[in-house]
C-alpha positions in Angstrom: -3.6 18.3 9.6 -0.9 17.8 7.3 0.3 15.0 5.4 3.3 14.9 6.3 2.6 15.3 10.1 0.2 11.9 10.1 3.4 10.4 8.8 5.5 11.4 11.3 7.9 8.8 12.3 8.0 6.4 9.6 11.7 7.8 8.5 11.9 5.4 6.0 9.8 3.2 4.3 11.2 0.3 5.5 9.8 1.0 8.6 6.6 0.4 7.3 7.1 -2.7 6.4 8.3 -3.7 9.9 6.9 -6.6 12.0 6.8 -7.0 15.1 6.7 -10.5 17.7 3.0 -11.3 16.5 4.2 -10.8 12.4 1.8 -7.2 12.0 2.9 -3.9 10.5 2.0 -0.5 11.4 -1.2 -1.3 8.9 -2.1 -3.6 10.9 -1.9 -1.5 14.0 -3.6 1.4 12.5 -6.6 -0.8 11.3 -6.9 -2.0 14.7 -7.0 1.2 16.7 -9.4 2.6 13.7 -6.7 5.0 12.9 -8.1 5.8 9.0 -5.8 9.0 8.2 -2.5 6.9 9.6 -3.8 4.1 7.2 -4.3 6.3 4.3 -0.5 7.5 4.7 0.8 4.9 5.3 -1.1 3.5 2.1 -0.8 6.5 -0.3 2.5 7.9 0.6 4.4 5.0 2.2 2.8 2.1 0.1 2.8 -0.1 2.4 1.9 -3.7 2.1 -2.3 -4.7 2.4 -0.9 -8.5 1.3 1.5 -9.1 4.1 0.4 -11.9 6.2 0.5 -12.0 10.2 1.6 -14.4 12.1 -2.3 -15.7 12.0 -2.4 -15.2 8.3 -4.5 -11.9 8.3 -3.5 -9.3 6.2 -4.8 -5.6 6.3 -7.4 -6.7 4.4 -9.1 -9.4 5.8 -8.1 -7.9 9.3 -10.4 -4.4 8.1 -13.1 -6.7 7.0 -13.0 -9.1 10.2 -13.8 -5.9 12.1 -16.3 -4.7 10.6 -14.3 -1.9 8.5 -15.5 -2.8 5.5 -15.5 0.5 3.7 -11.0 0.3 4.8 -11.1 -3.2 3.4 -12.5 -1.7 0.0 -9.7 0.9 0.3 -7.1 -1.2 0.8 -8.3 -3.0 -2.5 -9.0 -0.7 -4.8 -5.2 0.6 -3.3 -3.8 -2.3 -4.9 -5.3 -2.9 -8.1 -4.4 1.3 -8.8 -1.0 0.1 -7.6 -0.9 -3.1 -10.2 -2.7 -0.6 -13.1 -0.2 2.2 -12.4 2.9 0.0 -13.1 1.1 -1.7 -16.1 0.6 1.6 -17.8 4.1 2.7 -16.8 5.1 -0.4 -18.5 3.4 -0.2 -21.9 5.1 3.2 -22.3 7.9 2.4 -21.7 8.0 -0.1 -23.7 5.9 1.9 -26.9 8.7 4.5 -25.9 12.1 1.8 -26.7 9.3 0.6 -30.0 9.6 4.4 -31.7 12.5 4.8 -30.7 13.6 1.3 -32.7 11.0 2.3 -35.7 12.6 5.7 -36.2 16.4 3.7 -36.5 15.2 1.4 -39.2 
């Protein structure tokens, strides 16, 4: 199955963040049904928020832990850490580029 077909039905990233009447997102539902391919597609392809809470205060990470899906919880935690590292590196590179340009003008 191709990656694009796994996430079919999500035309915009806004759809991924939509919450139902219980406050659950598509990621919550994918975890509840154990749909690992969908979990991966939502996080990697659509950047689903792994920290959004449902009406019971449960995040996708805590839901995966409660359902004894340790590998899924680890994947979700790592995806968040990787995004934060990537953002930090991109910001650092941008700042270095600006500083280099400023130094050349001096």
